[in-house]
C-alpha positions in Angstrom: 51.5 123.4 147.7 53.4 120.2 149.0 54.6 120.4 152.6 58.3 120.8 152.8 60.5 119.8 155.7 62.9 122.0 157.7 64.8 121.5 160.9 67.2 122.8 163.5 70.3 120.8 164.2 72.4 120.9 167.3 73.3 119.2 170.6 71.5 119.4 172.9 68.4 120.3 170.9 65.3 118.8 172.5 64.6 122.1 174.3 64.8 124.2 171.2 62.0 126.8 170.5 62.8 126.9 166.8 60.1 124.5 165.8 57.5 126.6 167.7 58.8 129.8 166.1 58.8 128.5 162.5 55.4 126.9 162.9 54.0 130.2 164.1 55.6 132.0 161.2 54.2 129.4 158.7 50.7 129.8 160.2 51.0 133.6 160.0 52.0 133.5 156.3 50.0 130.6 155.1 53.0 128.5 154.2 52.8 124.7 154.6 55.9 123.2 156.3 57.1 120.7 158.8 59.8 121.8 161.2 61.8 119.4 163.4 64.5 119.5 166.1 67.2 117.0 165.2 70.1 116.0 167.5 73.5 115.9 165.8 77.1 116.2 167.0 80.1 117.4 165.1 80.9 113.9 164.0 77.4 112.8 163.0 76.0 116.0 161.5 77.0 115.5 157.8 75.3 112.0 157.7 72.3 113.1 159.7 71.8 116.2 157.5 72.1 114.1 154.3 69.5 111.6 155.6 67.0 114.2 156.9 65.5 115.2 153.6 65.2 118.9 154.7 64.9 121.7 152.2 66.5 124.1 154.7 68.0 124.0 158.2 68.9 126.1 161.1 72.2 125.3 162.9 72.9 125.9 166.6 75.5 124.9 169.2 78.0 123.3 168.5 77.7 123.0 164.7 77.9 126.5 163.2 81.5 126.2 162.1 81.1 122.6 161.0 78.1 123.6 158.8 80.2 126.4 157.2 82.7 123.8 156.1 79.9 121.6 154.7 78.6 124.3 152.3 79.1 124.4 148.6 78.5 128.2 148.6 78.0 130.8 151.4 76.7 134.4 151.6 79.0 137.3 152.2 78.0 137.6 155.8 78.5 133.9 156.5 82.0 134.2 154.8 82.9 137.1 157.1 81.7 135.1 160.1 83.3 131.8 159.2 80.1 130.2 160.6 76.7 129.3 159.3 73.3 129.2 161.1 71.1 128.8 158.0 71.3 126.2 155.3 69.3 126.2 152.0 69.3 123.2 149.7 70.1 123.8 146.0 70.8 121.7 143.0 74.5 122.5 143.5 74.6 121.6 147.2 74.1 123.5 150.5 74.1 127.2 150.5 75.0 128.7 153.9 74.0 132.0 155.5 74.4 133.6 158.9 71.4 135.5 160.2 72.6 135.8 163.9 74.1 139.2 163.6 71.2 140.7 161.8 68.9 139.2 164.4 70.9 140.6 167.3 71.1 144.1 165.8 67.4 144.2 164.9 66.4 143.1 168.4 68.7 145.6 170.2 67.9 148.6 168.0 64.2 148.1 167.2 62.9 146.2 170.2 65.0 147.6 173.0 65.9 151.0 171.6 69.7 150.6 171.8 71.8 153.0 169.7 74.9 151.1 168.6 76.6 154.0 166.8 80.1 154.9 168.3 79.6 152.4 171.1 82.4 150.6 172.9 81.5 146.9 172.9 82.8 143.8 174.8 82.3 140.4 173.1 82.8 137.5 175.4 83.6 134.3 173.5 85.1 133.6 170.0 83.2 130.6 168.8 80.4 130.2 166.3 78.0 132.5 168.1 80.5 135.3 168.5 81.6 134.9 164.8 78.0 135.3 163.8 77.3 138.6 165.5 80.7 140.4 165.3 80.5 141.5 161.7 76.9 142.9 162.1 78.0 144.9 165.2 80.8 146.4 163.2 78.4 147.2 160.3 76.0 148.9 162.8 78.7 151.6 163.4 80.2 150.6 166.8 83.4 152.4 167.7 85.4 149.5 169.1 85.0 145.8 169.6 87.0 143.9 172.2 86.9 140.1 171.7 87.8 138.3 174.9 88.1 134.5 175.1 89.6 132.1 177.6 91.7 130.7 174.7 93.3 133.9 173.5 94.4 132.3 170.3 90.8 131.9 169.2 90.2 135.6 170.1 93.2 136.5 167.9 91.8 134.3 165.0 88.4 136.0 165.1 89.9 139.5 165.3 92.2 138.6 162.3 89.2 137.3 160.3 87.2 140.5 160.9 89.9 142.4 159.1 89.4 145.7 161.0 92.4 146.2 163.2 91.6 149.8 163.9 88.4 148.8 165.7 88.8 145.2 166.7 91.0 144.1 169.6 91.6 140.6 170.9 92.4 139.9 174.5 92.6 136.9 176.9 90.3 136.5 179.8 92.9 137.7 182.3 93.0 141.1 180.6 89.3 141.9 181.6 90.2 143.9 184.8 92.3 146.3 182.6 89.8 147.1 179.9 87.6 149.7 181.6 83.8 150.3 181.0 81.8 149.2 178.0 78.5 150.6 176.5 77.5 147.1 175.3 78.5 143.7 176.8 77.6 140.6 174.8 78.0 137.1 176.3 78.6 134.7 173.4 80.2 132.0 175.5 78.5 128.6 175.7 78.9 128.5 179.5 75.3 128.7 180.5 74.2 126.2 177.8 76.8 123.6 178.6 76.5 123.7 182.4 80.0 125.2 182.7 80.0 128.2 185.1 80.6 131.6 183.7 84.1 132.8 184.7 84.2 135.7 187.1 83.6 139.2 185.5 84.9 142.4 187.0 82.0 144.8 188.0 84.1 147.6 186.6 83.2 146.5 183.0 79.8 148.0 183.4 78.6 151.6 183.7 75.1 152.9 184.7 74.2 153.3 181.0 75.6 149.9 179.9 73.5 147.3 178.1 74.3 143.7 178.6 72.9 140.9 176.4 73.4 137.1 176.6 73.0 135.3 173.3 71.3 132.4 175.1 67.9 132.8 176.7 65.9 131.6 179.7 67.8 129.6 182.4 71.1 129.6 180.4 71.2 133.4 180.4 70.5 133.8 184.1 74.1 133.9 185.4 75.2 136.7 183.0 72.1 138.8 183.3 72.2 138.5 187.1 75.8 139.7 187.0 74.8 142.6 184.8 72.0 143.7 187.1 74.4 143.5 190.1 77.0 145.5 188.2 74.4 148.3 187.6 73.7 147.9 183.9 70.8 149.9 182.6 69.4 146.9 180.7 70.2 143.1 181.2 68.7 141.2 178.2 68.6 137.6 177.2 68.8 136.3 173.6 65.1 135.4 173.1 64.6 138.5 170.8 67.6 137.7 168.8 66.4 134.1 168.4 63.1 135.2 167.0 64.7 137.8 164.7 67.4 135.5 163.3 64.6 132.9 162.7 62.6 135.5 160.8 65.7 136.2 158.6 66.1 132.5 157.9 62.4 132.2 157.1 62.7 135.0 154.6 65.7 133.3 153.0 63.7 130.1 152.5 60.2 131.5 151.6 60.8 135.1 150.3 58.5 136.7 153.0 59.4 138.2 156.3 56.9 137.3 159.1 55.8 139.7 161.9 58.0 138.9 164.9 56.3 140.9 167.6 53.4 138.5 168.4 55.7 135.5 168.3 58.2 137.1 170.6 55.4 138.1 173.0 54.1 134.5 173.0 57.6 133.1 173.7 58.4 135.7 176.4 55.3 134.5 178.3 56.4 130.9 177.8 60.0 131.3 178.9 59.0 133.4 181.9 57.3 130.3 183.2 59.4 127.5 181.6 63.0 128.7 181.2 64.9 127.2 178.3 67.9 127.9 176.1 68.7 127.5 172.4 
């Protein structure tokens, strides 16, 4: 079988663990592939993607909404999200999918034993990462989703796109002190990854049984997970498990086989515990 090329596109991207993950999946399943990390900005992405020769691609910060607009066709879950993290080349053009939400839900429920049914959820951020996970959280049976963003108009836009006004509520950041406790708190902002400090969060958002998860991992997740521990959350998680699970979903889209994620997660957990990173 000829070796096919795949890549993850984003900015910054040199730190990405995606090449290591997909190389491990390929070794496990006996599939020959080359997987690269390619730097691209919003402006340069279309040209760099076209010149790359890849058969498929993962998309990360800040390109998920740009990639959505670049697709000839998209999956139902990508359409609901309005953002794409997985591209597959076809004769007709690029097909887009979004595996972020499935990856988060699988990590929370199967790896960490979190029951999402009837839970009250706070989603911080309204960009591509938030758009990717929000539909899957709703599908998992949560009771209410509060989308909070510093730009309240973006929170409103995401809430409108989700089309579930009975369960989805948009708020500005200044409303946080009035919202009460949440069972699950999800940080989907890019603050830790861009070097921007995470805005202050009221301790009253957390309860003793709350679970907090940052969609970033390693060093980028430290400010939010440290806050969660200080606030008394039962679990303070980073996004490493989600990263591995969404990658497995992408791998299955491309190759028709789902790899075993547990040994890959364990390997990366050891790596990031000694060499913090973010994706």
